N, CA, C and O atoms as a Tinker XYZ file with bonds, in Angstrom:
   484  protein
     1  N      0.810000   -1.183000    0.001000    73     2
     2  CA    -0.010000    0.066000   -0.009000    64     1     3
     3  C      0.815000    1.205000   -0.031000    63     2     4     5
     4  O      1.756000    1.252000    0.761000    81     3
     5  N      0.605000    2.154000   -0.836000    73     3     6
     6  CA     1.362000    3.433000   -0.900000    64     5     7
     7  C      1.029000    4.384000    0.326000    63     6     8     9
     8  O     -0.046000    4.343000    0.923000    81     7
     9  N      2.058000    5.233000    0.630000    73     7    10
    10  CA     1.894000    6.023000    1.806000    64     9    11
    11  C      0.940000    7.244000    1.616000    63    10    12    13
    12  O      0.589000    7.873000    2.614000    81    11
    13  N      0.464000    7.641000    0.252000    73    11    14
    14  CA    -0.439000    8.653000    0.061000    64    13    15
    15  C     -1.728000    8.363000    0.628000    63    14    16    17
    16  O     -2.171000    7.215000    0.623000    81    15
    17  N     -2.427000    9.446000    1.172000    73    15    18
    18  CA    -3.655000    9.277000    1.852000    64    17    19
    19  C     -4.598000   10.249000    1.085000    63    18    20    21
    20  O     -4.212000   11.319000    0.613000    81    19
    21  N     -5.853000    9.783000    1.006000    73    19    22
    22  CA    -7.014000   10.645000    0.468000    64    21    23
    23  C     -8.081000   10.670000    1.367000    63    22    24    25
    24  O     -8.492000    9.622000    1.865000    81    23
    25  N     -8.598000   11.812000    1.643000    73    23    26
    26  CA    -9.800000   12.026000    2.513000    64    25    27
    27  C    -11.025000   11.637000    1.807000    63    26    28    29
    28  O    -11.349000   12.085000    0.707000    81    27
    29  N    -11.751000   10.703000    2.553000    73    27    30
    30  CA   -13.074000   10.246000    2.017000    64    29    31
    31  C    -14.139000   11.209000    2.321000    63    30    32    33
    32  O    -13.843000   12.215000    2.964000    81    31
    33  N    -15.466000   10.995000    1.891000    73    31    34
    34  CA   -16.504000   11.857000    2.193000    64    33    35
    35  C    -16.840000   11.983000    3.711000    63    34    36    37
    36  O    -17.356000   12.994000    4.187000    81    35
    37  N    -16.514000   10.902000    4.415000    73    35    38
    38  CA   -16.726000   10.953000    5.874000    64    37    39
    39  C    -15.772000   11.563000    6.596000    63    38    40    41
    40  O    -15.939000   11.676000    7.811000    81    39
    41  N    -14.706000   12.019000    6.027000    73    39    42
    42  CA   -13.606000   12.623000    6.779000    64    41    43
    43  C    -12.477000   11.671000    7.186000    63    42    44    45
    44  O    -11.470000   12.087000    7.758000    81    43
    45  N    -12.671000   10.369000    6.875000    73    43    46
    46  CA   -11.692000    9.409000    7.139000    64    45    47
    47  C    -10.567000    9.337000    6.094000    63    46    48    49
    48  O    -10.778000    9.708000    4.940000    81    47
    49  N     -9.466000    8.900000    6.458000    73    47    50
    50  CA    -8.324000    8.830000    5.520000    64    49    51
    51  C     -8.125000    7.246000    5.162000    63    50    52    53
    52  O     -8.123000    6.354000    6.010000    81    51
    53  N     -7.972000    7.070000    3.872000    73    51    54
    54  CA    -7.705000    5.736000    3.412000    64    53    55
    55  C     -6.493000    5.714000    2.504000    63    54    56    57
    56  O     -6.231000    6.700000    1.815000    81    55
    57  N     -5.772000    4.659000    2.483000    73    55    58
    58  CA    -4.584000    4.673000    1.640000    64    57    59
    59  C     -4.959000    4.477000    0.183000    63    58    60    61
    60  O     -6.006000    3.937000   -0.173000    81    59
    61  N     -3.974000    4.983000   -0.682000    73    59    62
    62  CA    -4.224000    4.745000   -2.142000    64    61    63
    63  C     -3.181000    3.754000   -2.554000    63    62    64    65
    64  O     -2.016000    3.949000   -2.208000    81    63
    65  N     -3.516000    2.677000   -3.285000    73    63    66
    66  CA    -2.707000    1.832000   -3.812000    64    65    67
    67  C     -2.534000    2.029000   -5.324000    63    66    68    69
    68  O     -3.255000    1.465000   -6.147000    81    67
    69  N     -1.484000    2.906000   -5.652000    73    67    70
    70  CA    -1.352000    3.258000   -7.078000    64    69    71
    71  C     -1.043000    1.978000   -7.938000    63    70    72    73
    72  O     -0.125000    1.226000   -7.609000    81    71
    73  N     -1.741000    1.767000   -8.928000    73    71    74
    74  CA    -1.408000    0.633000   -9.883000    64    73    75
    75  C     -1.241000    1.104000  -11.303000    63    74    76    77
    76  O     -1.971000    1.971000  -11.783000    81    75
    77  N     -0.282000    0.526000  -11.958000    73    75    78
    78  CA    -0.082000    0.958000  -13.342000    64    77    79
    79  C     -0.178000   -0.355000  -14.182000    63    78    80    81
    80  O      0.212000   -1.452000  -13.782000    81    79
    81  N     -0.746000   -0.104000  -15.399000    73    79    82
    82  CA    -0.947000   -1.290000  -16.305000    64    81    83
    83  C      0.434000   -1.712000  -16.821000    63    82    84    85
    84  O      1.372000   -0.941000  -17.022000    81    83
    85  N      0.434000   -3.132000  -17.023000    73    83    86
    86  CA     1.795000   -3.766000  -17.450000    64    85    87
    87  C      1.892000   -3.670000  -19.053000    63    86    88    89
    88  O      2.854000   -4.156000  -19.646000    81    87
    89  N      0.946000   -3.082000  -19.653000    73    87    90
    90  CA     1.089000   -2.863000  -21.061000    64    89    91
    91  C      1.928000   -1.714000  -21.501000    63    90    92    93
    92  O      2.217000   -0.817000  -20.709000    81    91
    93  N      2.309000   -1.713000  -22.681000    73    91    94
    94  CA     3.168000   -0.547000  -23.209000    64    93    95
    95  C      2.331000    0.561000  -23.230000    63    94    96    97
    96  O      1.168000    0.463000  -23.623000    81    95
    97  N      2.844000    1.672000  -22.818000    73    95    98
    98  CA     2.151000    3.069000  -22.722000    64    97    99
    99  C      2.651000    3.845000  -23.924000    63    98   100   101
   100  O      3.844000    4.138000  -23.996000    81    99
   101  N      1.781000    4.195000  -24.881000    73    99   102
   102  CA     2.398000    4.983000  -25.975000    64   101   103
   103  C      2.663000    6.357000  -25.620000    63   102   104   105
   104  O      2.000000    6.901000  -24.738000    81   103
   105  N      3.615000    6.981000  -26.262000    73   103   106
   106  CA     4.057000    8.389000  -25.884000    64   105   107
   107  C      3.052000    9.410000  -26.622000    63   106   108   109
   108  O      2.455000    9.076000  -27.646000    81   107
   109  N      2.921000   10.585000  -26.073000    73   107   110
   110  CA     2.104000   11.590000  -26.625000    64   109   111
   111  C      2.990000   12.730000  -26.977000    63   110   112   113
   112  O      3.758000   13.155000  -26.114000    81   111
   113  N      2.956000   13.297000  -28.222000    73   111   114
   114  CA     3.759000   14.370000  -28.570000    64   113   115
   115  C      2.919000   15.520000  -28.909000    63   114   116   117
   116  O      3.484000   16.571000  -29.209000    81   115
   117  N      1.530000   15.449000  -28.898000    73   115   118
   118  CA     0.653000   16.587000  -29.111000    64   117   119
   119  C     -0.579000   16.474000  -28.186000    63   118   120   121
   120  O     -1.184000   15.431000  -27.939000    81   119
   121  N     -0.845000   17.655000  -27.734000    73   119   122
   122  CA    -2.037000   17.793000  -26.758000    64   121   123
   123  C     -3.170000   18.863000  -27.084000    63   122   124   125
   124  O     -2.899000   19.899000  -27.691000    81   123
   125  N     -4.383000   18.574000  -26.671000    73   123   126
   126  CA    -5.338000   19.540000  -26.964000    64   125   127
   127  C     -6.124000   19.605000  -25.634000    63   126   128   129
   128  O     -6.492000   18.589000  -25.044000    81   127
   129  N     -6.372000   20.930000  -25.177000    73   127   130
   130  CA    -7.102000   21.161000  -23.804000    64   129   131
   131  C     -8.450000   21.897000  -24.338000    63   130   132   133
   132  O     -8.445000   22.910000  -25.038000    81   131
   133  N     -9.475000   21.284000  -23.933000    73   131   134
   134  CA   -10.795000   21.853000  -24.116000    64   133   135
   135  C    -11.456000   22.111000  -22.829000    63   134   136   137
   136  O    -11.347000   21.318000  -21.894000    81   135
   137  N    -12.187000   23.275000  -22.749000    73   135   138
   138  CA   -12.927000   23.680000  -21.510000    64   137   139
   139  C    -14.403000   23.470000  -21.851000    63   138   140   141
   140  O    -14.955000   23.998000  -22.816000    81   139
   141  N    -14.984000   22.669000  -20.989000    73   139   142
   142  CA   -16.515000   22.578000  -20.981000    64   141   143
   143  C    -17.118000   23.213000  -19.864000    63   142   144   145
   144  O    -16.387000   23.887000  -19.138000    81   143
   145  N    -18.435000   23.104000  -19.578000    73   143   146
   146  CA   -19.058000   23.793000  -18.599000    64   145   147
   147  C    -18.358000   23.806000  -17.120000    63   146   148   149
   148  O    -18.085000   24.826000  -16.487000    81   147
   149  N    -18.142000   22.554000  -16.732000    73   147   150
   150  CA   -17.631000   22.338000  -15.436000    64   149   151
   151  C    -16.307000   21.612000  -15.293000    63   150   152   153
   152  O    -15.795000   21.436000  -14.188000    81   151
   153  N    -15.755000   21.188000  -16.438000    73   151   154
   154  CA   -14.537000   20.476000  -16.526000    64   153   155
   155  C    -13.630000   20.813000  -17.682000    63   154   156   157
   156  O    -13.979000   21.535000  -18.616000    81   155
   157  N    -12.502000   20.275000  -17.572000    73   155   158
   158  CA   -11.485000   20.481000  -18.739000    64   157   159
   159  C    -11.251000   19.081000  -19.312000    63   158   160   161
   160  O    -11.191000   18.103000  -18.567000    81   159
   161  N    -11.127000   18.995000  -20.573000    73   159   162
   162  CA   -10.806000   17.655000  -21.267000    64   161   163
   163  C     -9.430000   17.830000  -21.830000    63   162   164   165
   164  O     -9.199000   18.717000  -22.651000    81   163
   165  N     -8.507000   16.998000  -21.401000    73   163   166
   166  CA    -7.175000   16.836000  -21.968000    64   165   167
   167  C     -7.070000   15.712000  -22.806000    63   166   168   169
   168  O     -7.275000   14.574000  -22.382000    81   167
   169  N     -6.727000   15.991000  -24.107000    73   167   170
   170  CA    -6.513000   14.838000  -25.094000    64   169   171
   171  C     -5.084000   14.825000  -25.478000    63   170   172   173
   172  O     -4.493000   15.862000  -25.778000    81   171
   173  N     -4.487000   13.579000  -25.471000    73   171   174
   174  CA    -3.150000   13.360000  -25.638000    64   173   175
   175  C     -3.152000   12.504000  -26.992000    63   174   176   177
   176  O     -3.859000   11.509000  -27.150000    81   175
   177  N     -2.274000   13.017000  -27.941000    73   175   178
   178  CA    -2.194000   12.370000  -29.179000    64   177   179
   179  C     -0.782000   11.932000  -29.435000    63   178   180   181
   180  O      0.164000   12.434000  -28.828000    81   179
   181  N     -0.639000   10.917000  -30.411000    73   179   182
   182  CA     0.810000   10.615000  -30.955000    64   181   183
   183  C      0.708000   10.756000  -32.512000    63   182   184   185
   184  O     -0.033000   10.130000  -33.271000    81   183
   185  N      1.623000   11.721000  -32.805000    73   183   186
   186  CA     1.683000   12.093000  -34.185000    64   185   187
   187  C      2.988000   11.553000  -34.735000    63   186   188   189
   188  O      4.039000   11.794000  -34.141000    81   187
   189  N      2.963000   10.844000  -35.827000    73   187   190
   190  CA     4.243000   10.423000  -36.414000    64   189   191
   191  C      4.400000   11.035000  -37.813000    63   190   192   193
   192  O      3.529000   10.964000  -38.681000    81   191
   193  N      5.615000   11.656000  -37.956000    73   191   194
   194  CA     5.771000   12.349000  -39.289000    64   193   195
   195  C      5.918000   11.173000  -40.343000    63   194   196   197
   196  O      6.480000   10.104000  -40.102000    81   195
   197  N      5.353000   11.515000  -41.505000    73   195   198
   198  CA     5.446000   10.467000  -42.638000    64   197   199
   199  C      6.835000   10.375000  -43.124000    63   198   200   201
   200  O      7.586000   11.325000  -42.904000    81   199
   201  N      7.243000    9.379000  -43.735000    73   199   202
   202  CA     8.492000    9.081000  -44.426000    64   201   203
   203  C      8.379000    9.711000  -45.777000    63   202   204   205
   204  O      7.590000    9.250000  -46.602000    81   203
   205  N      9.148000   10.761000  -46.043000    73   203   206
   206  CA     9.002000   11.558000  -47.317000    64   205   207
   207  C     10.476000   11.578000  -47.848000    63   206   208   209
   208  O     11.401000   12.131000  -47.254000    81   207
   209  N     10.585000   10.899000  -49.057000    73   207   210
   210  CA    11.914000   10.779000  -49.646000    64   209   211
   211  C     11.794000   11.394000  -51.107000    63   210   212   213
   212  O     10.755000   11.502000  -51.759000    81   211
   213  N     13.158000   11.800000  -51.507000    73   211   214
   214  CA    13.287000   12.432000  -52.804000    64   213   215
   215  C     13.957000   13.794000  -52.632000    63   214   216   217
   216  O     14.377000   14.203000  -51.550000    81   215
   217  N     14.023000   14.458000  -53.775000    73   215   218
   218  CA    14.588000   15.826000  -53.901000    64   217   219
   219  C     13.622000   16.883000  -53.348000    63   218   220   221
   220  O     12.453000   16.576000  -53.117000    81   219
   221  N     14.069000   18.074000  -53.141000    73   219   222
   222  CA    13.357000   19.176000  -52.553000    64   221   223
   223  C     11.990000   19.386000  -53.301000    63   222   224   225
   224  O     10.972000   19.656000  -52.664000    81   223
   225  N     11.993000   19.264000  -54.586000    73   223   226
   226  CA    10.663000   19.435000  -55.349000    64   225   227
   227  C      9.687000   18.351000  -55.179000    63   226   228   229
   228  O      8.475000   18.564000  -55.141000    81   227
   229  N     10.302000   17.009000  -55.060000    73   227   230
   230  CA     9.397000   15.959000  -54.921000    64   229   231
   231  C      8.844000   15.907000  -53.475000    63   230   232   233
   232  O      7.687000   15.566000  -53.233000    81   231
   233  N      9.704000   16.250000  -52.571000    73   231   234
   234  CA     9.173000   16.429000  -51.180000    64   233   235
   235  C      8.125000   17.444000  -51.091000    63   234   236   237
   236  O      7.078000   17.185000  -50.496000    81   235
   237  N      8.336000   18.615000  -51.655000    73   235   238
   238  CA     7.276000   19.735000  -51.625000    64   237   239
   239  C      6.017000   19.211000  -52.191000    63   238   240   241
   240  O      4.948000   19.462000  -51.635000    81   239
   241  N      6.083000   18.462000  -53.316000    73   239   242
   242  CA     4.810000   18.030000  -54.099000    64   241   243
   243  C      4.118000   17.048000  -53.113000    63   242   244   245
   244  O      2.917000   17.140000  -52.862000    81   243
   245  N      4.875000   16.162000  -52.597000    73   243   246
   246  CA     4.282000   15.134000  -51.628000    64   245   247
   247  C      3.482000   15.739000  -50.436000    63   246   248   249
   248  O      2.360000   15.355000  -50.106000    81   247
   249  N      4.203000   16.747000  -49.821000    73   247   250
   250  CA     3.725000   17.482000  -48.625000    64   249   251
   251  C      2.392000   18.259000  -49.008000    63   250   252   253
   252  O      1.423000   18.348000  -48.254000    81   251
   253  N      2.472000   18.796000  -50.254000    73   251   254
   254  CA     1.309000   19.536000  -50.669000    64   253   255
   255  C      0.114000   18.621000  -50.880000    63   254   256   257
   256  O     -1.011000   18.967000  -50.519000    81   255
   257  N      0.351000   17.485000  -51.450000    73   255   258
   258  CA    -0.725000   16.559000  -51.701000    64   257   259
   259  C     -1.134000   15.822000  -50.410000    63   258   260   261
   260  O     -2.287000   15.407000  -50.288000    81   259
   261  N     -0.281000   15.667000  -49.521000    73   259   262
   262  CA    -0.560000   14.928000  -48.261000    64   261   263
   263  C     -1.814000   15.606000  -47.442000    63   262   264   265
   264  O     -2.769000   14.938000  -47.048000    81   263
   265  N     -1.696000   16.872000  -47.261000    73   263   266
   266  CA    -2.844000   17.551000  -46.423000    64   265   267
   267  C     -2.869000   17.462000  -45.038000    63   266   268   269
   268  O     -3.064000   18.445000  -44.324000    81   267
   269  N     -2.650000   16.134000  -44.542000    73   267   270
   270  CA    -2.667000   16.102000  -43.120000    64   269   271
   271  C     -1.916000   14.602000  -42.625000    63   270   272   273
   272  O     -1.674000   13.696000  -43.422000    81   271
   273  N     -1.685000   14.558000  -41.525000    73   271   274
   274  CA    -1.152000   13.306000  -40.954000    64   273   275
   275  C     -2.099000   12.799000  -39.804000    63   274   276   277
   276  O     -2.781000   13.647000  -39.230000    81   275
   277  N     -2.190000   11.532000  -39.439000    73   275   278
   278  CA    -2.919000   11.004000  -38.403000    64   277   279
   279  C     -2.436000   11.487000  -37.081000    63   278   280   281
   280  O     -1.234000   11.534000  -36.819000    81   279
   281  N     -3.377000   11.850000  -36.238000    73   279   282
   282  CA    -3.020000   12.203000  -34.780000    64   281   283
   283  C     -3.881000   11.176000  -34.057000    63   282   284   285
   284  O     -5.101000   11.329000  -33.992000    81   283
   285  N     -3.237000   10.087000  -33.490000    73   283   286
   286  CA    -3.908000    9.051000  -32.801000    64   285   287
   287  C     -4.115000    9.410000  -31.334000    63   286   288   289
   288  O     -3.148000    9.665000  -30.616000    81   287
   289  N     -5.392000    9.432000  -30.877000    73   287   290
   290  CA    -5.523000    9.735000  -29.376000    64   289   291
   291  C     -5.124000    8.490000  -28.581000    63   290   292   293
   292  O     -5.640000    7.385000  -28.748000    81   291
   293  N     -4.168000    8.767000  -27.712000    73   291   294
   294  CA    -3.654000    7.687000  -26.833000    64   293   295
   295  C     -4.327000    7.714000  -25.395000    63   294   296   297
   296  O     -4.393000    6.729000  -24.660000    81   295
   297  N     -4.800000    8.933000  -25.104000    73   295   298
   298  CA    -5.472000    9.034000  -23.786000    64   297   299
   299  C     -6.273000   10.286000  -23.777000    63   298   300   301
   300  O     -5.841000   11.289000  -24.345000    81   299
   301  N     -7.463000   10.281000  -23.137000    73   299   302
   302  CA    -8.324000   11.374000  -22.801000    64   301   303
   303  C     -8.796000   11.437000  -21.375000    63   302   304   305
   304  O     -9.367000   10.508000  -20.804000    81   303
   305  N     -8.506000   12.637000  -20.833000    73   303   306
   306  CA    -8.748000   12.581000  -19.324000    64   305   307
   307  C     -9.654000   13.879000  -19.134000    63   306   308   309
   308  O     -9.377000   14.944000  -19.686000    81   307
   309  N    -10.692000   13.711000  -18.355000    73   307   310
   310  CA   -11.614000   14.874000  -17.986000    64   309   311
   311  C    -11.258000   15.213000  -16.589000    63   310   312   313
   312  O    -11.327000   14.338000  -15.726000    81   311
   313  N    -10.867000   16.468000  -16.288000    73   311   314
   314  CA   -10.625000   16.915000  -14.985000    64   313   315
   315  C    -11.618000   18.070000  -14.557000    63   314   316   317
   316  O    -11.904000   19.019000  -15.287000    81   315
   317  N    -12.096000   17.873000  -13.312000    73   315   318
   318  CA   -13.144000   18.835000  -12.820000    64   317   319
   319  C    -12.388000   20.150000  -12.662000    63   318   320   321
   320  O    -11.206000   20.166000  -12.318000    81   319
   321  N    -13.098000   21.265000  -12.922000    73   319   322
   322  CA   -12.622000   22.639000  -12.907000    64   321   323
   323  C    -11.832000   22.906000  -11.629000    63   322   324   325
   324  O    -10.747000   23.486000  -11.664000    81   323
   325  N    -12.408000   22.462000  -10.475000    73   323   326
   326  CA   -11.678000   22.694000   -9.242000    64   325   327
   327  C    -10.521000   21.958000   -8.956000    63   326   328   329
   328  O     -9.892000   22.228000   -7.932000    81   327
   329  N    -10.106000   20.968000   -9.792000    73   327   330
   330  CA    -8.945000   20.185000   -9.672000    64   329   331
   331  C     -7.796000   20.640000  -10.656000    63   330   332   333
   332  O     -6.651000   20.195000  -10.573000    81   331
   333  N     -8.205000   21.574000  -11.602000    73   331   334
   334  CA    -7.246000   21.915000  -12.666000    64   333   335
   335  C     -6.088000   22.738000  -12.104000    63   334   336   337
   336  O     -4.933000   22.499000  -12.458000    81   335
   337  N     -6.381000   23.695000  -11.241000    73   335   338
   338  CA    -5.217000   24.636000  -10.669000    64   337   339
   339  C     -4.271000   23.682000   -9.840000    63   338   340   341
   340  O     -3.055000   23.739000  -10.027000    81   339
   341  N     -4.805000   22.828000   -8.950000    73   339   342
   342  CA    -3.790000   22.039000   -8.180000    64   341   343
   343  C     -3.034000   21.187000   -9.105000    63   342   344   345
   344  O     -1.886000   20.887000   -8.775000    81   343
   345  N     -3.569000   20.697000  -10.357000    73   343   346
   346  CA    -2.768000   19.936000  -11.316000    64   345   347
   347  C     -1.667000   20.761000  -11.951000    63   346   348   349
   348  O     -0.513000   20.348000  -12.067000    81   347
   349  N     -2.107000   22.009000  -12.377000    73   347   350
   350  CA    -1.144000   22.906000  -12.964000    64   349   351
   351  C      0.026000   23.160000  -12.001000    63   350   352   353
   352  O      1.195000   23.091000  -12.381000    81   351
   353  N     -0.329000   23.456000  -10.742000    73   351   354
   354  CA     0.754000   23.731000   -9.698000    64   353   355
   355  C      1.629000   22.492000   -9.424000    63   354   356   357
   356  O      2.809000   22.628000   -9.097000    81   355
   357  N      1.065000   21.320000   -9.555000    73   355   358
   358  CA     1.784000   20.041000   -9.315000    64   357   359
   359  C      2.787000   19.806000  -10.488000    63   358   360   361
   360  O      3.928000   19.367000  -10.345000    81   359
   361  N      2.213000   20.151000  -11.641000    73   359   362
   362  CA     3.100000   20.013000  -12.825000    64   361   363
   363  C      4.331000   21.052000  -12.745000    63   362   364   365
   364  O      5.484000   20.666000  -12.939000    81   363
   365  N      4.051000   22.245000  -12.480000    73   363   366
   366  CA     5.041000   23.364000  -12.375000    64   365   367
   367  C      6.057000   22.966000  -11.316000    63   366   368   369
   368  O      7.260000   23.023000  -11.572000    81   367
   369  N      5.601000   22.560000  -10.122000    73   367   370
   370  CA     6.516000   22.180000   -9.097000    64   369   371
   371  C      7.432000   21.033000   -9.437000    63   370   372   373
   372  O      8.618000   21.047000   -9.106000    81   371
   373  N      6.853000   19.998000  -10.128000    73   371   374
   374  CA     7.704000   18.875000  -10.555000    64   373   375
   375  C      8.678000   19.279000  -11.685000    63   374   376   377
   376  O      9.811000   18.801000  -11.740000    81   375
   377  N      8.237000   20.115000  -12.529000    73   375   378
   378  CA     9.116000   20.651000  -13.605000    64   377   379
   379  C     10.247000   21.308000  -13.084000    63   378   380   381
   380  O     11.397000   21.027000  -13.423000    81   379
   381  N      9.898000   22.309000  -12.141000    73   379   382
   382  CA    11.037000   23.137000  -11.518000    64   381   383
   383  C     11.984000   22.407000  -10.653000    63   382   384   385
   384  O     13.139000   22.808000  -10.505000    81   383
   385  N     11.497000   21.276000  -10.039000    73   383   386
   386  CA    12.262000   20.401000   -9.161000    64   385   387
   387  C     13.194000   19.510000   -9.985000    63   386   388   389
   388  O     14.316000   19.236000   -9.560000    81   387
   389  N     12.760000   19.073000  -11.115000    73   387   390
   390  CA    13.571000   18.177000  -11.916000    64   389   391
   391  C     14.286000   18.759000  -13.127000    63   390   392   393
   392  O     15.234000   18.145000  -13.618000    81   391
   393  N     13.890000   19.858000  -13.602000    73   391   394
   394  CA    14.348000   20.607000  -14.739000    64   393   395
   395  C     14.964000   21.947000  -14.387000    63   394   396   397
   396  O     16.120000   22.218000  -14.711000    81   395
   397  N     14.275000   22.681000  -13.800000    73   395   398
   398  CA    14.581000   24.067000  -13.402000    64   397   399
   399  C     13.504000   25.048000  -13.537000    63   398   400   401
   400  O     12.384000   24.644000  -13.850000    81   399
   401  N     13.723000   26.324000  -13.330000    73   399   402
   402  CA    12.702000   27.292000  -13.585000    64   401   403
   403  C     12.062000   27.326000  -14.829000    63   402   404   405
   404  O     12.695000   27.089000  -15.858000    81   403
   405  N     10.702000   27.635000  -14.840000    73   403   406
   406  CA     9.979000   27.812000  -16.126000    64   405   407
   407  C     10.601000   28.761000  -16.936000    63   406   408   409
   408  O     10.953000   29.813000  -16.401000    81   407
   409  N     10.814000   28.579000  -18.196000    73   407   410
   410  CA    11.216000   29.702000  -19.087000    64   409   411
   411  C     10.162000   30.655000  -19.475000    63   410   412   413
   412  O      9.007000   30.230000  -19.418000    81   411
   413  N     10.354000   31.858000  -19.857000    73   411   414
   414  CA     9.200000   32.644000  -20.323000    64   413   415
   415  C      8.467000   31.982000  -21.470000    63   414   416   417
   416  O      9.021000   31.211000  -22.254000    81   415
   417  N      7.117000   32.346000  -21.527000    73   415   418
   418  CA     6.357000   31.755000  -22.642000    64   417   419
   419  C      6.961000   31.923000  -24.098000    63   418   420   421
   420  O      6.917000   31.040000  -24.954000    81   419
   421  N      7.493000   33.095000  -24.252000    73   419   422
   422  CA     8.000000   33.472000  -25.562000    64   421   423
   423  C      9.101000   32.507000  -26.037000    63   422   424   425
   424  O      9.233000   32.294000  -27.242000    81   423
   425  N      9.831000   31.964000  -25.198000    73   423   426
   426  CA    10.953000   31.043000  -25.555000    64   425   427
   427  C     10.500000   29.581000  -25.588000    63   426   428   429
   428  O     11.293000   28.691000  -25.896000    81   427
   429  N      9.233000   29.334000  -25.271000    73   427   430
   430  CA     8.647000   27.918000  -25.398000    64   429   431
   431  C      7.704000   27.696000  -26.545000    63   430   432   433
   432  O      7.062000   26.654000  -26.675000    81   431
   433  N      7.644000   28.709000  -27.369000    73   431   434
   434  CA     6.757000   28.643000  -28.531000    64   433   435
   435  C      5.575000   29.474000  -28.231000    63   434   436   437
   436  O      4.798000   29.685000  -29.162000    81   435
   437  N      5.327000   29.969000  -27.087000    73   435   438
   438  CA     4.200000   30.885000  -26.718000    64   437   439
   439  C      2.909000   30.342000  -27.124000    63   438   440   441
   440  O      2.502000   29.355000  -26.511000    81   439
   441  N      2.213000   30.828000  -28.053000    73   439   442
   442  CA     0.967000   30.415000  -28.597000    64   441   443
   443  C      0.926000   29.552000  -29.873000    63   442   444   445
   444  O      0.127000   29.773000  -30.783000    81   443
   445  N      1.836000   28.552000  -29.887000    73   443   446
   446  CA     1.892000   27.615000  -30.941000    64   445   447
   447  C      0.601000   26.818000  -31.148000    63   446   448   449
   448  O      0.322000   26.309000  -32.234000    81   447
   449  N     -0.170000   26.732000  -30.065000    73   447   450
   450  CA    -1.430000   25.896000  -30.122000    64   449   451
   451  C     -2.627000   26.881000  -30.219000    63   450   452   453
   452  O     -3.776000   26.464000  -30.075000    81   451
   453  N     -2.376000   28.103000  -30.448000    73   451   454
   454  CA    -3.570000   29.049000  -30.367000    64   453   455
   455  C     -4.615000   28.748000  -31.320000    63   454   456   457
   456  O     -5.799000   28.789000  -30.983000    81   455
   457  N     -4.237000   28.442000  -32.519000    73   455   458
   458  CA    -5.220000   28.091000  -33.545000    64   457   459
   459  C     -6.041000   26.797000  -33.078000    63   458   460   461
   460  O     -7.267000   26.783000  -33.191000    81   459
   461  N     -5.385000   25.791000  -32.588000    73   459   462
   462  CA    -6.144000   24.611000  -32.096000    64   461   463
   463  C     -7.076000   25.003000  -30.952000    63   462   464   465
   464  O     -8.223000   24.556000  -30.915000    81   463
   465  N     -6.627000   25.795000  -30.058000    73   463   466
   466  CA    -7.398000   26.201000  -28.862000    64   465   467
   467  C     -8.640000   26.954000  -29.332000    63   466   468   469
   468  O     -9.746000   26.759000  -28.828000    81   467
   469  N     -8.405000   27.848000  -30.346000    73   467   470
   470  CA    -9.507000   28.643000  -30.866000    64   469   471
   471  C    -10.533000   27.806000  -31.542000    63   470   472   473
   472  O    -11.705000   28.183000  -31.560000    81   471
   473  N    -10.170000   26.720000  -32.086000    73   471   474
   474  CA   -11.055000   25.868000  -32.873000    64   473   475
   475  C    -11.755000   24.804000  -32.067000    63   474   476   477
   476  O    -12.673000   24.151000  -32.562000    81   475
   477  N    -11.329000   24.617000  -30.813000    73   475   478
   478  CA   -11.849000   23.681000  -29.881000    64   477   479
   479  C    -13.285000   24.092000  -29.487000    63   478   480   481
   480  O    -13.526000   25.293000  -29.362000    81   479
   481  N    -14.237000   23.189000  -29.285000    73   479   482
   482  CA   -15.546000   23.492000  -28.901000    64   481   483
   483  C    -15.728000   23.081000  -27.462000    63   482   484
   484  O    -16.812000   23.253000  -26.904000    81   483
């Protein structure tokens, strides 16, 4: 049993036994966050670039005709609005403890996902 404790509805504390699947967990390299009325939906995708061979003109032609590449959803998590800020704080604390201070948004790509966020419903 893990040392982490979670308070139940009656105010009692019970241990949490964190269990992880023994299957291979795919990596996610693209994420989408959507806000609903009372929760956030976090979708994690795996995008693999296509293999494109040939000279510059051939590659340009293939990319123009390609149009899009598959983004396979490997996980989708819904988080209650009240749990989102604690999650963000936990992620920031973990990042700063293991990697260092957060860089300014401008150096991390800033609004690279702005178009995706604006199109989310």
